[in-house]
C-alpha positions in Angstrom: 14.2 18.2 9.8 12.5 19.2 6.5 9.4 21.3 7.1 5.9 19.9 6.5 5.7 21.5 3.1 8.9 19.8 1.9 7.8 16.4 3.3 4.3 16.7 1.8 5.9 17.4 -1.6 7.9 14.2 -1.3 4.7 12.2 -0.7 4.3 12.2 -4.5 7.5 10.0 -4.6 5.7 7.2 -2.7 3.6 4.8 -4.7 1.5 1.7 -4.3 3.3 -1.7 -4.8 1.2 -4.8 -5.0 -1.7 -5.5 -2.6 -1.2 -3.5 0.5 2.4 -2.4 0.0 4.3 0.7 -1.0 7.5 1.7 -2.7 9.3 5.0 -3.4 10.8 6.5 -6.5 14.6 7.2 -6.6 16.9 8.6 -9.2 18.8 6.4 -11.6 21.0 7.1 -14.6 18.6 6.3 -17.5 15.3 5.7 -15.6 13.9 6.5 -12.3 13.7 3.3 -10.2 11.4 2.1 -7.4 12.7 0.8 -4.1 10.4 -1.4 -2.1 10.3 -4.2 0.5 11.0 -7.6 -1.1 7.9 -9.1 0.7 5.7 -6.7 -1.2 6.5 -8.6 -4.4 4.0 -11.2 -5.5 6.8 -13.7 -6.3 10.6 -13.8 -6.5 12.5 -14.1 -9.8 14.5 -17.3 -10.2 18.0 -17.3 -8.9 19.7 -17.3 -12.3 21.5 -14.6 -14.3 19.8 -15.2 -17.6 16.1 -15.4 -16.6 13.4 -14.8 -19.2 11.6 -11.5 -19.2 8.3 -13.1 -18.0 10.1 -14.6 -15.0 11.2 -11.2 -13.6 8.4 -9.0 -14.9 5.3 -8.2 -12.7 2.0 -7.4 -14.3 -0.3 -4.8 -12.6 2.1 -4.2 -9.7 2.4 -0.4 -9.4 0.0 2.6 -9.1 -0.1 6.1 -7.7 -0.4 5.9 -3.9 -3.8 4.6 -2.8 -4.9 3.4 -6.3 -5.3 -0.1 -7.7 -2.1 -1.5 -9.2 -2.2 -1.5 -13.0 1.4 -0.6 -14.0 4.0 -3.3 -15.0 7.6 -3.4 -13.6 10.7 -5.5 -13.8 12.7 -6.7 -10.9 16.3 -5.5 -11.2 17.5 -6.5 -7.7 16.1 -8.4 -4.7 17.5 -9.5 -1.4 14.9 -11.5 0.4 17.0 -11.7 3.6 17.4 -7.9 3.9 13.9 -7.5 2.5 14.6 -5.0 -0.2 14.1 -4.8 -3.9 14.7 -2.5 -6.9 12.1 -2.3 -9.7 12.6 -0.7 -13.1 10.7 -0.4 -16.4 9.6 -3.5 -18.3 11.6 -4.5 -21.5 10.9 -1.6 -23.8 11.5 -3.7 -26.9 8.9 -6.3 -26.1 6.6 -4.4 -23.7 6.7 -0.9 -25.1 3.3 0.2 -23.9 3.9 -1.1 -20.4 7.4 0.5 -20.3 5.9 3.9 -21.3 3.2 3.5 -18.6 6.0 2.8 -16.0 7.9 5.9 -17.1 4.8 8.1 -16.9 4.1 6.9 -13.3 7.6 7.4 -11.9 8.1 10.8 -13.7 4.8 12.2 -12.5 6.1 13.2 -9.0 9.2 13.7 -7.0 12.1 11.3 -6.7 14.1 10.8 -3.5 17.8 11.2 -3.2 19.4 8.8 -0.8 21.9 9.2 2.0 23.7 7.4 4.8 22.4 8.3 8.2 24.6 8.8 11.3 24.5 6.1 13.9 21.7 7.9 15.7 19.3 10.4 14.2 15.8 11.7 13.8 13.7 10.6 10.8 10.1 10.6 9.4 7.7 7.9 8.4 4.5 8.1 6.3 1.3 6.9 7.9 -1.5 5.0 6.2 -3.3 8.4 6.2 -0.4 9.8 4.2 0.7 12.0 7.1 4.4 12.2 8.0 5.4 11.6 11.6 8.7 11.6 13.5 10.8 8.8 15.0 14.3 8.0 16.1 16.5 5.7 14.1 19.9 4.1 14.8 22.2 1.5 13.3 25.5 -0.1 14.1 26.7 -0.4 10.5 23.9 -2.7 9.6 20.1 -2.3 9.4 18.0 0.6 10.8 16.1 0.2 14.1 13.2 2.6 14.8 12.2 3.8 18.2 9.9 6.4 19.8 7.7 6.9 16.8 5.1 9.6 17.2 2.4 7.4 15.7 1.8 3.7 15.3 3.8 1.7 12.8 1.1 -0.3 11.0 0.7 -3.1 8.4 0.4 -1.4 5.0 3.3 0.9 5.6 5.8 -1.8 4.3 7.9 -0.5 1.5 7.6 3.2 2.6 10.8 5.3 2.8 12.5 6.1 6.1 13.3 9.8 5.5 16.2 11.6 7.1 16.2 15.1 8.6 17.4 16.6 5.3 14.6 14.9 3.3 16.7 12.1 1.8 15.7 8.5 1.9 17.8 6.3 4.2 15.9 3.1 4.5 12.9 1.0 3.8 10.1 0.4 6.3 9.6 -3.4 6.6 8.7 -4.3 10.1 5.1 -3.3 11.0 2.3 -4.1 13.3 -0.2 -6.6 11.9 -3.3 -5.5 10.0 -6.1 -5.2 12.4 -3.7 -5.2 15.4 -4.8 -2.6 18.0 -1.4 -2.5 19.6 0.5 0.8 19.1 3.9 -0.1 17.6 6.4 2.7 18.1 9.5 0.8 17.4 10.7 -1.9 15.0 13.5 -3.4 13.1 15.6 -4.6 11.4 14.8 -2.4 8.4 17.1 -2.2 5.3 19.5 0.7 5.3 19.9 1.9 1.7 23.7 2.4 2.0 24.1 -1.0 3.6 21.7 -3.1 1.4 21.5 -1.6 -2.1 23.8 -3.2 -4.7 27.0 -1.5 -5.8 25.8 -1.0 -9.3 23.1 1.4 -8.1 25.7 3.7 -6.6 27.7 3.5 -9.9 24.6 4.8 -11.7 24.5 7.8 -9.4 28.1 8.7 -10.0 27.9 8.8 -13.8 
């Protein structure tokens, strides 16, 4: 398990997405990208391969963690069943200032590498107070299931990374207790497993 200093450094890779959601910065070939939960997006792009820029671009969606969203982003991939999405920079030709603001945001901190967890392992989650806490995760070739969390899983954590013992991101936190719910939630799922739910083209970016 990475030490507290390593985890605290990686907190800078977690950002605000929309109203009450989060995402986290990952490495890409040309640009750093943002992975989040699909339900953190204000709307879904149309199911068509030649959608217009305005149909897949979100205004005022991203911000540093805890701040009011003001940065634009473009949806590059979304799976509303698995509840995962990839965001990238807006069209730099037509939205140059907004694209530059995106790059400034994602380059300001760390970026997660991703990995595929073993069937059962220990992991860490980021609380609403931006403190990392431990949990168990497992999968059977599909999504991740969380159990025995050391703190409550709460609304507002959606889109946060599930982080493996070596500090790599392995999944997206999607299932959470309701906002204002006093119940302590120490387990949850299904949550997207990155190696199971990210598209193949993302892994091609990492290999080049």
